[in-house]
ChimeraX commands (.cxc) that place a marker at each C-alpha (Angstrom):
marker #1 position 147.99,49.61,124.88 radius 0.5
marker #1 position 146.87,49.08,128.46 radius 0.5
marker #1 position 146.51,52.09,130.71 radius 0.5
marker #1 position 146.80,52.18,134.50 radius 0.5
marker #1 position 143.75,52.48,136.72 radius 0.5
marker #1 position 144.88,55.99,137.68 radius 0.5
marker #1 position 145.12,57.02,134.02 radius 0.5
marker #1 position 141.59,55.76,133.36 radius 0.5
marker #1 position 140.27,57.65,136.39 radius 0.5
marker #1 position 141.98,60.86,135.27 radius 0.5
marker #1 position 140.58,60.45,131.76 radius 0.5
marker #1 position 137.11,59.77,133.13 radius 0.5
marker #1 position 137.27,62.90,135.30 radius 0.5
marker #1 position 138.44,64.99,132.32 radius 0.5
marker #1 position 135.49,63.82,130.21 radius 0.5
marker #1 position 133.08,64.70,133.02 radius 0.5
marker #1 position 134.62,68.16,133.51 radius 0.5
marker #1 position 134.50,68.99,129.82 radius 0.5
marker #1 position 131.00,67.59,129.38 radius 0.5
marker #1 position 129.81,69.55,132.40 radius 0.5
marker #1 position 130.76,72.82,130.72 radius 0.5
marker #1 position 129.49,71.90,127.26 radius 0.5
marker #1 position 126.14,70.59,128.49 radius 0.5
marker #1 position 125.50,73.81,130.39 radius 0.5
marker #1 position 126.45,75.80,127.29 radius 0.5
marker #1 position 124.52,73.77,124.71 radius 0.5
marker #1 position 121.84,72.01,126.71 radius 0.5
marker #1 position 121.40,68.33,127.52 radius 0.5
marker #1 position 120.46,67.54,123.91 radius 0.5
marker #1 position 122.40,70.28,122.15 radius 0.5
marker #1 position 125.62,68.30,121.74 radius 0.5
marker #1 position 126.32,64.68,120.85 radius 0.5
marker #1 position 128.59,62.08,122.43 radius 0.5
marker #1 position 131.13,62.37,119.60 radius 0.5
marker #1 position 131.55,66.09,120.20 radius 0.5
marker #1 position 131.74,65.66,123.96 radius 0.5
marker #1 position 134.51,63.10,123.54 radius 0.5
marker #1 position 136.30,65.30,121.03 radius 0.5
marker #1 position 136.27,68.16,123.56 radius 0.5
marker #1 position 138.00,65.83,126.00 radius 0.5
marker #1 position 140.62,64.91,123.37 radius 0.5
marker #1 position 139.30,61.38,122.85 radius 0.5
marker #1 position 137.58,59.39,120.14 radius 0.5
marker #1 position 133.91,58.46,120.09 radius 0.5
marker #1 position 134.85,54.80,120.28 radius 0.5
marker #1 position 136.28,55.17,123.77 radius 0.5
marker #1 position 133.04,56.43,125.29 radius 0.5
marker #1 position 131.72,53.08,126.50 radius 0.5
marker #1 position 134.98,52.29,128.25 radius 0.5
marker #1 position 133.97,55.01,130.72 radius 0.5
marker #1 position 130.16,55.21,130.70 radius 0.5
marker #1 position 127.32,52.73,130.34 radius 0.5
marker #1 position 125.17,55.26,128.49 radius 0.5
marker #1 position 124.84,58.89,127.52 radius 0.5
marker #1 position 122.47,59.29,130.47 radius 0.5
marker #1 position 125.23,58.17,132.83 radius 0.5
marker #1 position 127.53,60.90,131.50 radius 0.5
marker #1 position 124.81,63.56,131.76 radius 0.5
marker #1 position 124.16,62.61,135.40 radius 0.5
marker #1 position 127.85,62.69,136.31 radius 0.5
marker #1 position 128.40,65.97,134.49 radius 0.5
marker #1 position 125.39,67.51,136.21 radius 0.5
marker #1 position 126.54,66.27,139.63 radius 0.5
marker #1 position 129.99,67.72,138.99 radius 0.5
marker #1 position 128.53,71.14,138.16 radius 0.5
marker #1 position 126.26,71.16,141.20 radius 0.5
marker #1 position 129.03,70.04,143.55 radius 0.5
marker #1 position 131.31,72.79,142.28 radius 0.5
marker #1 position 128.58,75.37,142.80 radius 0.5
marker #1 position 127.89,74.26,146.35 radius 0.5
marker #1 position 131.62,74.19,147.11 radius 0.5
marker #1 position 131.93,77.80,145.90 radius 0.5
marker #1 position 129.16,78.77,148.29 radius 0.5
marker #1 position 130.95,77.02,151.14 radius 0.5
marker #1 position 134.10,79.01,150.44 radius 0.5
marker #1 position 132.11,82.26,150.34 radius 0.5
marker #1 position 130.35,81.68,153.66 radius 0.5
marker #1 position 133.56,80.54,155.37 radius 0.5
marker #1 position 134.94,84.06,154.92 radius 0.5
marker #1 position 131.82,85.93,156.09 radius 0.5
marker #1 position 130.16,86.62,159.43 radius 0.5
marker #1 position 126.94,84.61,159.78 radius 0.5
marker #1 position 124.62,87.57,159.20 radius 0.5
marker #1 position 126.30,88.38,155.86 radius 0.5
marker #1 position 126.47,84.90,154.39 radius 0.5
marker #1 position 123.12,84.73,152.60 radius 0.5
marker #1 position 123.62,88.16,151.03 radius 0.5
marker #1 position 127.11,87.14,149.87 radius 0.5
marker #1 position 125.72,84.04,148.12 radius 0.5
marker #1 position 122.93,86.03,146.47 radius 0.5
marker #1 position 125.24,88.86,145.37 radius 0.5
marker #1 position 127.69,86.35,143.90 radius 0.5
marker #1 position 124.96,84.43,142.06 radius 0.5
marker #1 position 122.91,87.24,140.55 radius 0.5
marker #1 position 125.70,88.84,138.54 radius 0.5
marker #1 position 126.36,89.75,134.93 radius 0.5
marker #1 position 129.31,87.32,134.94 radius 0.5
marker #1 position 127.06,84.40,135.89 radius 0.5
marker #1 position 124.39,85.46,133.42 radius 0.5
marker #1 position 126.88,85.65,130.55 radius 0.5
marker #1 position 128.77,82.41,131.26 radius 0.5
marker #1 position 126.30,79.53,131.58 radius 0.5
marker #1 position 129.02,76.97,130.87 radius 0.5
marker #1 position 130.63,77.71,134.23 radius 0.5
marker #1 position 127.49,78.69,136.12 radius 0.5
marker #1 position 124.72,76.96,138.01 radius 0.5
marker #1 position 123.41,73.89,136.22 radius 0.5
marker #1 position 119.77,74.35,137.19 radius 0.5
marker #1 position 119.01,77.52,135.19 radius 0.5
marker #1 position 121.02,76.06,132.30 radius 0.5
marker #1 position 119.55,72.55,132.28 radius 0.5
marker #1 position 116.56,72.45,134.62 radius 0.5
marker #1 position 113.78,72.57,132.03 radius 0.5
marker #1 position 115.41,69.76,130.02 radius 0.5
marker #1 position 116.21,67.57,133.02 radius 0.5
marker #1 position 112.57,67.83,134.14 radius 0.5
marker #1 position 111.67,65.88,130.97 radius 0.5
marker #1 position 114.36,63.22,131.42 radius 0.5
marker #1 position 114.08,59.74,132.91 radius 0.5
marker #1 position 113.16,59.18,136.57 radius 0.5
marker #1 position 116.79,58.21,137.24 radius 0.5
marker #1 position 118.11,61.51,135.91 radius 0.5
marker #1 position 115.44,63.54,137.71 radius 0.5
marker #1 position 116.21,61.73,140.97 radius 0.5
marker #1 position 119.90,62.63,140.70 radius 0.5
marker #1 position 118.93,66.23,139.92 radius 0.5
marker #1 position 116.53,66.39,142.89 radius 0.5
marker #1 position 119.16,65.05,145.29 radius 0.5
marker #1 position 121.60,67.80,144.37 radius 0.5
marker #1 position 118.85,70.40,144.49 radius 0.5
marker #1 position 117.99,69.33,148.02 radius 0.5
marker #1 position 121.64,69.73,149.02 radius 0.5
marker #1 position 121.54,73.29,147.70 radius 0.5
marker #1 position 118.34,73.97,149.64 radius 0.5
marker #1 position 119.98,72.73,152.83 radius 0.5
marker #1 position 123.04,74.87,152.13 radius 0.5
marker #1 position 120.91,78.00,151.82 radius 0.5
marker #1 position 118.78,77.04,154.82 radius 0.5
marker #1 position 121.96,76.85,156.91 radius 0.5
marker #1 position 122.48,80.58,156.27 radius 0.5
marker #1 position 118.97,81.59,157.41 radius 0.5
marker #1 position 119.30,82.35,161.09 radius 0.5
marker #1 position 116.98,82.64,164.07 radius 0.5
marker #1 position 114.05,80.68,162.63 radius 0.5
marker #1 position 112.98,77.03,163.01 radius 0.5
marker #1 position 114.61,74.64,160.55 radius 0.5
marker #1 position 111.33,73.94,158.74 radius 0.5
marker #1 position 110.82,77.66,158.20 radius 0.5
marker #1 position 114.43,78.08,157.07 radius 0.5
marker #1 position 113.98,75.34,154.45 radius 0.5
marker #1 position 110.82,76.96,153.09 radius 0.5
marker #1 position 112.59,80.31,152.87 radius 0.5
marker #1 position 115.57,78.61,151.22 radius 0.5
marker #1 position 113.32,77.06,148.56 radius 0.5
marker #1 position 111.76,80.44,147.81 radius 0.5
marker #1 position 115.21,82.06,147.73 radius 0.5
marker #1 position 116.60,79.52,145.28 radius 0.5
marker #1 position 113.50,79.66,143.08 radius 0.5
marker #1 position 113.84,83.44,142.85 radius 0.5
marker #1 position 117.60,83.34,142.21 radius 0.5
marker #1 position 117.39,80.69,139.51 radius 0.5
marker #1 position 114.34,82.22,137.86 radius 0.5
marker #1 position 116.11,85.58,137.83 radius 0.5
marker #1 position 119.09,84.11,135.96 radius 0.5
marker #1 position 116.78,82.47,133.40 radius 0.5
marker #1 position 114.91,85.74,132.82 radius 0.5
marker #1 position 118.13,87.76,132.66 radius 0.5
marker #1 position 119.54,85.42,129.99 radius 0.5
marker #1 position 116.35,85.62,127.98 radius 0.5
marker #1 position 116.56,89.43,128.13 radius 0.5
marker #1 position 120.12,89.39,126.76 radius 0.5
marker #1 position 122.84,91.51,128.28 radius 0.5
marker #1 position 121.40,95.01,128.07 radius 0.5
marker #1 position 119.54,97.34,130.39 radius 0.5
marker #1 position 116.46,95.13,130.80 radius 0.5
marker #1 position 118.62,92.17,131.76 radius 0.5
marker #1 position 120.49,94.21,134.35 radius 0.5
marker #1 position 117.17,95.41,135.76 radius 0.5
marker #1 position 116.04,91.80,136.12 radius 0.5
marker #1 position 119.21,90.94,138.06 radius 0.5
marker #1 position 118.75,93.93,140.34 radius 0.5
marker #1 position 115.09,93.11,140.93 radius 0.5
marker #1 position 115.99,89.51,141.81 radius 0.5
marker #1 position 118.58,90.63,144.36 radius 0.5
marker #1 position 116.12,93.09,145.88 radius 0.5
marker #1 position 113.38,90.46,146.06 radius 0.5
marker #1 position 115.56,87.86,147.78 radius 0.5
marker #1 position 117.38,90.13,150.20 radius 0.5
marker #1 position 114.31,92.23,150.92 radius 0.5
marker #1 position 112.35,89.10,151.77 radius 0.5
marker #1 position 115.18,87.87,153.99 radius 0.5
marker #1 position 115.30,91.20,155.85 radius 0.5
marker #1 position 111.53,91.22,156.29 radius 0.5
marker #1 position 111.58,87.68,157.66 radius 0.5
marker #1 position 114.11,88.68,160.32 radius 0.5
marker #1 position 112.37,91.93,161.31 radius 0.5
marker #1 position 110.27,91.75,164.49 radius 0.5
marker #1 position 106.54,92.04,163.96 radius 0.5
marker #1 position 105.08,95.43,164.85 radius 0.5
marker #1 position 102.54,95.47,167.64 radius 0.5
marker #1 position 99.20,97.05,166.89 radius 0.5
marker #1 position 98.54,100.33,168.64 radius 0.5
marker #1 position 95.88,100.30,171.32 radius 0.5
marker #1 position 93.72,103.44,171.48 radius 0.5
marker link #1:1,2 radius 0.2
marker link #1:2,3 radius 0.2
marker link #1:3,4 radius 0.2
marker link #1:4,5 radius 0.2
marker link #1:5,6 radius 0.2
marker link #1:6,7 radius 0.2
marker link #1:7,8 radius 0.2
marker link #1:8,9 radius 0.2
marker link #1:9,10 radius 0.2
marker link #1:10,11 radius 0.2
marker link #1:11,12 radius 0.2
marker link #1:12,13 radius 0.2
marker link #1:13,14 radius 0.2
marker link #1:14,15 radius 0.2
marker link #1:15,16 radius 0.2
marker link #1:16,17 radius 0.2
marker link #1:17,18 radius 0.2
marker link #1:18,19 radius 0.2
marker link #1:19,20 radius 0.2
marker link #1:20,21 radius 0.2
marker link #1:21,22 radius 0.2
marker link #1:22,23 radius 0.2
marker link #1:23,24 radius 0.2
marker link #1:24,25 radius 0.2
marker link #1:25,26 radius 0.2
marker link #1:26,27 radius 0.2
marker link #1:27,28 radius 0.2
marker link #1:28,29 radius 0.2
marker link #1:29,30 radius 0.2
marker link #1:30,31 radius 0.2
marker link #1:31,32 radius 0.2
marker link #1:32,33 radius 0.2
marker link #1:33,34 radius 0.2
marker link #1:34,35 radius 0.2
marker link #1:35,36 radius 0.2
marker link #1:36,37 radius 0.2
marker link #1:37,38 radius 0.2
marker link #1:38,39 radius 0.2
marker link #1:39,40 radius 0.2
marker link #1:40,41 radius 0.2
marker link #1:41,42 radius 0.2
marker link #1:42,43 radius 0.2
marker link #1:43,44 radius 0.2
marker link #1:44,45 radius 0.2
marker link #1:45,46 radius 0.2
marker link #1:46,47 radius 0.2
marker link #1:47,48 radius 0.2
marker link #1:48,49 radius 0.2
marker link #1:49,50 radius 0.2
marker link #1:50,51 radius 0.2
marker link #1:51,52 radius 0.2
marker link #1:52,53 radius 0.2
marker link #1:53,54 radius 0.2
marker link #1:54,55 radius 0.2
marker link #1:55,56 radius 0.2
marker link #1:56,57 radius 0.2
marker link #1:57,58 radius 0.2
marker link #1:58,59 radius 0.2
marker link #1:59,60 radius 0.2
marker link #1:60,61 radius 0.2
marker link #1:61,62 radius 0.2
marker link #1:62,63 radius 0.2
marker link #1:63,64 radius 0.2
marker link #1:64,65 radius 0.2
marker link #1:65,66 radius 0.2
marker link #1:66,67 radius 0.2
marker link #1:67,68 radius 0.2
marker link #1:68,69 radius 0.2
marker link #1:69,70 radius 0.2
marker link #1:70,71 radius 0.2
marker link #1:71,72 radius 0.2
marker link #1:72,73 radius 0.2
marker link #1:73,74 radius 0.2
marker link #1:74,75 radius 0.2
marker link #1:75,76 radius 0.2
marker link #1:76,77 radius 0.2
marker link #1:77,78 radius 0.2
marker link #1:78,79 radius 0.2
marker link #1:79,80 radius 0.2
marker link #1:80,81 radius 0.2
marker link #1:81,82 radius 0.2
marker link #1:82,83 radius 0.2
marker link #1:83,84 radius 0.2
marker link #1:84,85 radius 0.2
marker link #1:85,86 radius 0.2
marker link #1:86,87 radius 0.2
marker link #1:87,88 radius 0.2
marker link #1:88,89 radius 0.2
marker link #1:89,90 radius 0.2
marker link #1:90,91 radius 0.2
marker link #1:91,92 radius 0.2
marker link #1:92,93 radius 0.2
marker link #1:93,94 radius 0.2
marker link #1:94,95 radius 0.2
marker link #1:95,96 radius 0.2
marker link #1:96,97 radius 0.2
marker link #1:97,98 radius 0.2
marker link #1:98,99 radius 0.2
marker link #1:99,100 radius 0.2
marker link #1:100,101 radius 0.2
marker link #1:101,102 radius 0.2
marker link #1:102,103 radius 0.2
marker link #1:103,104 radius 0.2
marker link #1:104,105 radius 0.2
marker link #1:105,106 radius 0.2
marker link #1:106,107 radius 0.2
marker link #1:107,108 radius 0.2
marker link #1:108,109 radius 0.2
marker link #1:109,110 radius 0.2
marker link #1:110,111 radius 0.2
marker link #1:111,112 radius 0.2
marker link #1:112,113 radius 0.2
marker link #1:113,114 radius 0.2
marker link #1:114,115 radius 0.2
marker link #1:115,116 radius 0.2
marker link #1:116,117 radius 0.2
marker link #1:117,118 radius 0.2
marker link #1:118,119 radius 0.2
marker link #1:119,120 radius 0.2
marker link #1:120,121 radius 0.2
marker link #1:121,122 radius 0.2
marker link #1:122,123 radius 0.2
marker link #1:123,124 radius 0.2
marker link #1:124,125 radius 0.2
marker link #1:125,126 radius 0.2
marker link #1:126,127 radius 0.2
marker link #1:127,128 radius 0.2
marker link #1:128,129 radius 0.2
marker link #1:129,130 radius 0.2
marker link #1:130,131 radius 0.2
marker link #1:131,132 radius 0.2
marker link #1:132,133 radius 0.2
marker link #1:133,134 radius 0.2
marker link #1:134,135 radius 0.2
marker link #1:135,136 radius 0.2
marker link #1:136,137 radius 0.2
marker link #1:137,138 radius 0.2
marker link #1:138,139 radius 0.2
marker link #1:139,140 radius 0.2
marker link #1:140,141 radius 0.2
marker link #1:141,142 radius 0.2
marker link #1:142,143 radius 0.2
marker link #1:143,144 radius 0.2
marker link #1:144,145 radius 0.2
marker link #1:145,146 radius 0.2
marker link #1:146,147 radius 0.2
marker link #1:147,148 radius 0.2
marker link #1:148,149 radius 0.2
marker link #1:149,150 radius 0.2
marker link #1:150,151 radius 0.2
marker link #1:151,152 radius 0.2
marker link #1:152,153 radius 0.2
marker link #1:153,154 radius 0.2
marker link #1:154,155 radius 0.2
marker link #1:155,156 radius 0.2
marker link #1:156,157 radius 0.2
marker link #1:157,158 radius 0.2
marker link #1:158,159 radius 0.2
marker link #1:159,160 radius 0.2
marker link #1:160,161 radius 0.2
marker link #1:161,162 radius 0.2
marker link #1:162,163 radius 0.2
marker link #1:163,164 radius 0.2
marker link #1:164,165 radius 0.2
marker link #1:165,166 radius 0.2
marker link #1:166,167 radius 0.2
marker link #1:167,168 radius 0.2
marker link #1:168,169 radius 0.2
marker link #1:169,170 radius 0.2
marker link #1:170,171 radius 0.2
marker link #1:171,172 radius 0.2
marker link #1:172,173 radius 0.2
marker link #1:173,174 radius 0.2
marker link #1:174,175 radius 0.2
marker link #1:175,176 radius 0.2
marker link #1:176,177 radius 0.2
marker link #1:177,178 radius 0.2
marker link #1:178,179 radius 0.2
marker link #1:179,180 radius 0.2
marker link #1:180,181 radius 0.2
marker link #1:181,182 radius 0.2
marker link #1:182,183 radius 0.2
marker link #1:183,184 radius 0.2
marker link #1:184,185 radius 0.2
marker link #1:185,186 radius 0.2
marker link #1:186,187 radius 0.2
marker link #1:187,188 radius 0.2
marker link #1:188,189 radius 0.2
marker link #1:189,190 radius 0.2
marker link #1:190,191 radius 0.2
marker link #1:191,192 radius 0.2
marker link #1:192,193 radius 0.2
marker link #1:193,194 radius 0.2
marker link #1:194,195 radius 0.2
marker link #1:195,196 radius 0.2
marker link #1:196,197 radius 0.2
marker link #1:197,198 radius 0.2
marker link #1:198,199 radius 0.2
marker link #1:199,200 radius 0.2
marker link #1:200,201 radius 0.2
marker link #1:201,202 radius 0.2
marker link #1:202,203 radius 0.2
marker link #1:203,204 radius 0.2
view
């Protein structure tokens, strides 16, 4: 049976969506192609009608997850005054919900360590999306030169993502909640300090 181009595109998008969730849940090597196709309601044999390789699916699934995350941030900041936007992103990211649902969360804490060991092609795709996230955060850092905003954005993202990794390692109890709270305080405290005017030294 021949399917229309639109049907193939819809099927392809469904595979990517399903794989995006499962890869974040199980890791880049924690689930095989057959299971990924089964999740999408398809047979293993149909895989190569949509993807040249498993790597191609991993890259598309990762890109899908990152794009969705960035789009969520855009929706958050669109509803906030400029001075509240960074805090809104941080508060929405460093939550118990995000910690407990890696399949629908940020792909970097879920897959970053594995992707760092993948092929140059996969790492390049990962780095491109990471840079887009850095720029997105930098856009919310006001009243500093762009180069400074990017540096602060990198530090902010590193803290946010590391906090989620640590919180997941700690489980979902008191220690984990403390890690989340400490991460929020570190990011937002640093942001407040960066905006505060420097105190002039007293002259005797």
